[in-house]
C-alpha positions in Angstrom: -7.9 11.9 -9.5 -5.2 10.8 -7.0 -2.9 7.7 -6.8 -2.5 6.1 -3.4 0.5 3.9 -2.7 0.6 2.2 0.6 3.5 0.1 1.7 2.6 -2.2 4.5 3.5 -5.2 6.4 2.7 -8.5 4.2 0.6 -10.1 6.9 -1.8 -7.0 6.9 -2.6 -7.4 3.1 -5.7 -9.6 3.3 -7.2 -7.4 6.2 -6.6 -4.2 4.1 -7.7 -5.7 0.8 -10.9 -7.0 2.4 -11.7 -3.5 4.1 -11.1 -1.7 0.8 -13.5 -4.2 -1.0 -16.0 -3.3 1.7 -15.6 0.4 0.9 -16.3 -0.3 -2.7 -12.6 -0.4 -4.0 -11.9 -3.9 -5.1 -9.5 -2.8 -7.9 -5.8 -2.4 -6.9 -2.2 -3.4 -7.9 -0.3 -5.3 -5.3 3.4 -5.7 -5.5 5.9 -7.5 -3.2 8.7 -5.1 -2.5 11.8 -4.9 0.0 13.3 -2.0 1.7 13.7 -0.1 5.2 12.9 3.0 6.7 14.4 4.8 9.7 14.9 1.6 11.6 17.4 0.5 8.9 16.4 -3.2 9.2 16.6 -5.6 11.9 19.1 -7.9 13.7 18.2 -11.6 13.8 19.9 -14.7 15.2 20.2 -18.1 13.6 22.2 -21.1 14.7 24.0 -19.0 17.4 25.1 -16.3 14.9 23.9 -12.7 14.8 23.3 -11.1 11.5 21.6 -8.0 10.1 18.6 -8.0 7.7 18.8 -4.6 6.0 15.9 -5.0 3.4 12.5 -6.0 5.0 9.8 -7.7 3.0 6.8 -5.4 2.5 3.8 -5.2 0.2 2.9 -2.1 -2.0 -0.8 -1.5 -2.7 -1.6 1.0 -5.4 -5.0 2.5 -6.2 -6.2 5.4 -8.5 -9.3 7.0 -6.9 -11.5 10.1 -7.1 -10.3 13.2 -5.1 -13.3 13.0 -2.8 -12.7 9.4 -1.8 -8.9 9.8 -0.8 -9.4 10.5 2.8 -11.6 7.6 3.5 -9.4 5.2 1.7 -6.3 6.6 3.6 -8.1 6.3 6.9 -9.2 2.6 6.0 -5.6 1.6 5.3 -4.2 3.2 8.2 -6.8 1.7 10.5 -6.4 -1.8 9.1 -2.6 -1.9 8.7 -1.5 -0.2 11.9 0.1 -2.2 14.7 1.8 0.6 16.6 5.2 -0.9 16.0 8.2 0.5 13.9 7.8 -0.8 10.4 4.1 -0.4 9.9 4.6 1.3 6.5 3.9 4.6 4.7 1.3 5.9 2.5 2.1 8.3 -0.5 -0.6 10.2 -2.4 0.0 12.0 -5.7 -2.0 13.6 -8.4 -2.9 11.8 -11.6 -3.4 14.0 -14.6 -5.2 11.5 -16.9 -6.1 7.8 -17.3 -7.0 5.8 -20.3 -8.8 2.4 -20.2 -7.2 0.5 -23.1 -10.1 -1.8 -23.9 -12.7 1.0 -24.3 -10.7 4.0 -24.9 -12.5 5.8 -22.0 -10.5 8.6 -20.3 -10.5 10.3 -17.0 -12.9 9.3 -14.1 -14.8 6.9 -16.3 -11.7 5.0 -16.8 -11.2 4.4 -13.2 
């Protein structure tokens, strides 16, 4: 099993969520997050003053999936969230040793 964490633009969430549901992955955890990457934030103007916004609003999507489904999910997230501009986000993939469904006590792939 693998855990996929994708940090994307908030305005792309609905598009990505709908695409993942079409693939058969409706279950996910979504968190509002703030941060910056290599661009170090953005400069904005308001009422004639320039100021720097260091932490930009993003959304983090987390899914735990079977090993054989990782590539198609990563491709789906990439395709639907990519704008071609700086700040499109990142995808992290890590290994999950075990999972337990609290309600039934199921473990492993059955619990996902």
